[in-house]
N, C-alpha and C positions, 0 to 999 in steps of 0.2 A: 059418718065410718061406723058400721055397725061389725060386731065380730060373732063368728060362728064355731060351733064346735066341733072338731075333727069326727065327733062319733055322732052327728046329727041332732043334738040339743036344740027343739024348733024356739028358743027364746034368744033374737037376736040381742046383744048388749053394747052398750057404749064401752068407750075405752076407760071412764072412769068408773064404770061399773066392774071390770075386769080387774083393775089396777090392783086391787089388795087383797085379790084371792088367788088363786092359782089353776086347780082343775076345775072344768066345766062339771055341773051337777049330773051329767052322764059319765063322766070319767075320763073325758076327751079333753083335749088342749085346743085355747083358742088361738084363731088365725082370723084375719080380716076377710071380710064377703066378698072383697075384691082386693087384690093389688093396688095403689095407687101407681100411675105410671109417671116416669120423669122423661123429659123431651131432651134431645141434645142440646138445645139452647139454654135449657134451665141448667143443664149441666156445666154450662160455657160461663154461664152467669156465676155460677157459685164457686168459680175457679179461684178467686182470690179472697173468700171469706175466711174470718175466721173459725177454729173448729165450732165454738159456742153457737155461732151464727149458722152453719151448716147442720148442727143437731137440730135447732129449731125447724129450719127449712123442712127437713127432713120430717122430724116427728109432728110437723103440724099437718102433714099427709095423712098421719095416722089419727090424730087426736083432734078432734073438733068441739070439745066439749070440755075444753080448759080454755079460757079467754086468751088470745094472743100475746098479749103483752105479761100475761102472767107466764105461760108458758117461755117464753123469751128471755123472762128474768130468771127461771130457774135453770134455761141452758146456760145463762151466763154466770149465774151463781155456780155452777159444776165445774165447766171447765176451762178453769183458769192457770195460769202457769207459776200460781202458787200452790197450787193443787199437785198438780203434776210436774214436780220439780226434779224427778230422780233420772232425767236423760243422761245418757251417755256422755261423756266429753265430746266435744265437737257437733254434738246435737242441736238442732234448731227447738229449745225449749217449747217456744211460743207457737210451733206446729202441734202441741199437745201429741201427736203420735208422730213423731221425724220418721223420714224414710231415710235409708241408708243403702248405698250401693256397694255390695260387697264386691262383686265383679263382674266379669263377663264369662261366663259359661255357657257352653251349648249353643253358641251364635246368640246369646240373647244377656238381657242383665238378669242376676239374680239378686234381689234386694230383701232389706228386713225392714218391716213395717214393726216400730217399736210401741207397743202398747203396755209398756209395765214400768211407766214412770209414776204414777199414782203412789197412794200413801203404801199400799202394800206389796207394790212392786211385782204385779200381776194383772193380767190383761183385764180380769173379773174387777178390778176398779174404775175400767172405761164405763160400763153399765151401772153398777153398785152405787156409785156415787150421785147419779143422776135419781136412782130408784130410791136411795133414802130421801131428796129434796122433794120427789115426786109424793112419797109416801106422808112425808110431815106435812105438806102441803094438804094433801087432801082430806089429812085426818083433823087438822086444823078447821079446813072449811066443814065438815061435816060434825066435828065435835064429836069425833069418836077415840077409840082406841083400838091397838092392833099388836097381835101376838106372832111374831113371825116365828115359823118353824121351816127347817132348812136342812140338807144334807151335805156334807161336803166330802171330796176326796185330797183337799188339800188347800185350793187357793179360792174358792167359794166363801168358805166361813168366813176366813178372815176380813177377805174385801165386804163383804155384809156385815161383818160385826164393826169394821171401822168405820163402815158409812151409817149405821143407824145408831153408833154409841151417842149417848146424850142426848139423842132424838125425843122430843115430847110424845108421849103417848104411843111409844113403841117399846116392847121386849123381843127380844131375839133368843129363841132356844136353838142352836146347832148341833146336829148329831154327824159325829166322825167316824172312821173306823180306827178301835183303840190299835195304839204304836203302829200304823200304817201310812203317818205323814214323815215328811223330814222333820229333823228337830227344830228347823226356822219355822216352818208352817206350824207346828205344834205350838212353838212358845207364842208366834202372833196371838193365835186365838186364846190359848189358854194363860196367858201374863195380863189379860186385860182383867181388871177389878171392878169396870164398871157395874153398878148394881141391875140395870137392864139387861145384863148378857150373861147368859147360860151355856156353859158348853157340856155335852153330854158326850163321851166315849164309848161307842158301840161296839161291844165283842162281836166283832164280824167283819164284814168287808163292805166297801162304799155302795154298792148295790143292798144288802141288808137295810143301810139305813134310808136309803132312797125309796126302799119299798115300805119303810114305816111311815115317810110323810105321806106317801100315797094312800096308805091306809088310814091314817088319820083324817085326810084332805076328803075320804069316801064317806067317813062318818059324819054325814051334816050337821045331824044334830050339835055333838061334840065341838064339829068346827064352828057352827053359829055361838054357841054359848060361850065358847073361849075366844071367839074373835080372831080366828087362825088366818092367816096370810102365809105367802110364801114368798122367797126372794130366790130361789132355784130356778132354772132357766126354762122351767113350764113356766113361768111367770111371763107372760107375753110381754109388757114392758122392758125388761131386762133382754129379750131377743131384737126389739126395735131399736133400743139403744145400742147396740153392736151391729145393727145394718150402718149406722152412720160412718165407721171406721173404715168401710168398704169402700163408701164413696169418695171419703179425704186418703185413702190410699189410691185409689185410681186417680185424682186431681193430682198427687204427688209425682206419681208414676208416668203421666202423657202430658203433652203440651199442647193438643188439640182433640176436635171431637172424633168420634167413633172408634179411636185406638183400642185394642183388646188388650186386657191383661190378666195374668192367670194369679191366682192366689193358691197356696198352701197352707193348710191349717192343721195343725196339732189337735186330735179329736180322739175326747172320750164319750161326752153327754150329748154329743151333736148340737147344742145351741149355738156354737161359735160357728160352725161352717153352715148351719141352718141360716144364719142373718146372711150370709155370701148368697146362699141359695136365693133368700128374699130380694136382695139388692140386685140381681140378676132377673128374677122377675119383675122388678120394676122397671127394668131397662137399661141396667149398667152394662156396658160392653165387657161383659167376663168371658175369658175364652173357658179355662179351665177352672173347674175348683177339686183342690187336690187332698183326697182327705187321707191323711198322716196318721196311724194308729201305732202302737208297741204291742208288745206280745199278746196284750189282749185284743187280739184283730178282729172281734166279730165284725166291725163295720168293714175292715179292708175285704173280710171274705163274703159279705154280702154285696158290695161292690164289683168283685171281680165273679163273682158265680151266681147271686141271685138268691141265696138261701142266708136267711138271717138267724142265726142259732144262739139264742142266750145262753150264757157259761153260768154253772152252778156255781155257788161262791166257794167252794172245794176248788174248782178250775182256774178261778180269777187269781193271776199272777200278782204277786207285791213286786213291783219293778222300780227302777229308778227313774223314772216318769212316772211318780205316783198320781199325779192328778187325773192320768188317763186310764187309772186302773178301775177300769168301767167295763161290765159286761151287759149291760140293759139300759140302752141309750134313751133317756127321756124324749128328747126333742126329734128322736128320728120318726117319731108319730108323726110329726108336722110335716116332713119332705115324705113320707109315703102317701099321705093325703094327696097330695099334689100330682104324687105318681100315678096315683088311679084315678087321676081327672075329677078329683075331689068327690070319690062317691063313698060318702059316709058309712053306707052301708057294707060294702065291700071292705072296707078298713076295720070297722068294728069285728068282721068275721076274722080277718087276720091277726089282730091282736086278741082275739080270745084262742086262737092257736098259738099266741103266744104264752098264754098265762097257762094252758091247758096242755101245749105237746111241747112247749119250748123254743116255737120259732114257727118259720114259713118258708116257703120256697117260692121266688117268682121266677126261674131259670126257664127260658124259653117262652116267656110273656110276652105280649105287646109293652106291657108295663116295665118289665125289665130293658126292654131295648129303649125306652123313652129315658134311661139313665145319662145316656150319652148326649142325647138331644138337651137334658140339662147340664150337659159339660162336665160331669163327675168322674174322676177317676180315683183310683186309691195306691196304699202300700204299707208296708209296715217296717217295724225298726227293731233291733234289738239292744240289749244294754252294750254289746261290742260295738254295735251300729254307732248308738251315742257317743262313747267312748272315742272313736275313732273320726267322728265329725266334728267334735269339740276340738281335738287335736288337729286337726286338717283348718278349721275357719281361725285358730289361732296361732298358727304357722303362716298361713297362706295370705290372711287379711287384718291379724292384728286384733281380732274380735272375739270375746269370750261369749259363749252363748249356753242358756241353761240346758235341761236334759230334753224337756218337751220341745224346745225349738229345734234342738239337734234332730230329733225326730223328724221335724219337718223341712229340715235343710236334707237330711238323707233321702225322704222319698220326692221331695221337690226337684232334685236333680235327675229322676228316674222319668220326668215329666215335662221336661224344659222343650220349647218349641221354639227355633230360630225366627229372631225377632220380636217375640212376644215376652215383655217384662214378665217373670216369676217374682211374685212378691210373698215372701214367708211371713205370716204373723208370728211377731215375738209372744210368746205367754207367761215369760216370767225372768226376772234378773236372775243370773248364775247365784247371785248369793243366799237365795232359797234353797239349794241343793249343794251345798258345799261340800259333802263328803264325796259324789262322782266328780266334781270339779278337781279335787285334790286327788282323786285316783286318775282322772285324764292328765293333769296338768303339772301337778305335783306342786301346787301351790294356792293359797286360797282364794276365792272369789273377791272381788273389790265389795264392798257394802255400804250403803250410807251412814254416816256415824251415829246418827239415831237409832240405830239398830244394833249397833255394838255391844256385846255381851247380853242380848235378849234370851240366849238361852238359859242364863242363871237367874231371871228373875223367877220369883213365885209363881206358881202356876195353880190356876182356880177351876177346879170340873170334877165332872163325877161319872164312873165309868158305870154303864149299866147294858144288861143283857138287849140281845136284837127283838124286844118282845114292845110291838106297838102300845098294848095296855099299859105296861109299865112306864112308857113316855108321858101317855096320856094322864096317867095318875102325877106325874113328877109336874107335868105343864101347871094342871088343876090344884096342886098345892101352891105352886108359887105365883098365881094369879088370883086365886080366893074365888075363884067362879065358879 
């Protein structure tokens, strides 16, 4: 399996060659030269596999340069009931991603796929725990070290730090928007005292932090000297790890071959729903992929109108679903590449327009018409919608959901099709967003005992301007390279 850049770089790479990096040398993102296909017979053969072995079967289609026995050992080390132990009462922990039917609505089942049972109570753990083990394996095999640079709007940072803490040969430098995460999210990251974890609070919004990561990645000399890698969803291994739970969700929601399932995905950086698109391209029988945004509705606007218009920092709203407070979706480029028939020249021109003019418009083009062929629809949700949805699910089904999942439920209900199960991806446990849960329900959300009092723990972080040069200087000081 060889990988290509969305912008046409003509040196195909293997899985292991792109594992520790991020952007391609031309600034593009890596995708496989062709998507491996999954047959109906394979799907049925996978129906009773535990999650770890399902992950192995899917990953080996993308990764042929890690010995099979090693790859299977890595997935089995990652996906255990001991690691993913925070399931709701009544859910099957052994499923890793338990599927809960909320009820019958619109002539179909409205279901919730539990992706938030890992160490940091967010779906990012599903990929990040595997990434940590893959990194450690690859570095040990090559006798190398890695300095990870990432940006987070809330959940990626803690998931990365918990996955990488204590890992040999790895340091983590994580950028986050100063005072724009929930108190729980902030405490999860900043309370870590591990010597290989460095938290930088950037004066700005998430997009400023993400732009710094891209700027550093595009400084190829610095990146090579400092051995910089990334765990943001621009890293292909993270995206392909997320593909697995679409297959698992489909297998749990169906009982026979060929049955269609729709997925609704709360979306900010587009990595989560991009994984669903890849699963569909592999042959998974997905009907609709529903993109749910909050007030930062760049993606919803595109899927409705064809106009992709990046917002400026001052136009990015700070909301009660902060992990989606993103106005420049990194993984969107992978989807647009497929939308353009994998024409790297066209894609490079469009993303030059993003940098120079703030966006592009595909309205009225054959490419925009292809969006429906790919099954994409969208919608947006507001703070009042979140409150109403949280209250409704609590009273109707006795289930408390977090704010991002509430965005998903709200938008999913706008796109139900009779007889086609609608699976909403749960993105986090409600404990991470207690302020809004209290506002909606007048009570504290439940939290695992190990997180009691986390907000009062000592915190270790450094505030820094949104300046790539200062971030690079900080990294150099702490690596000594």
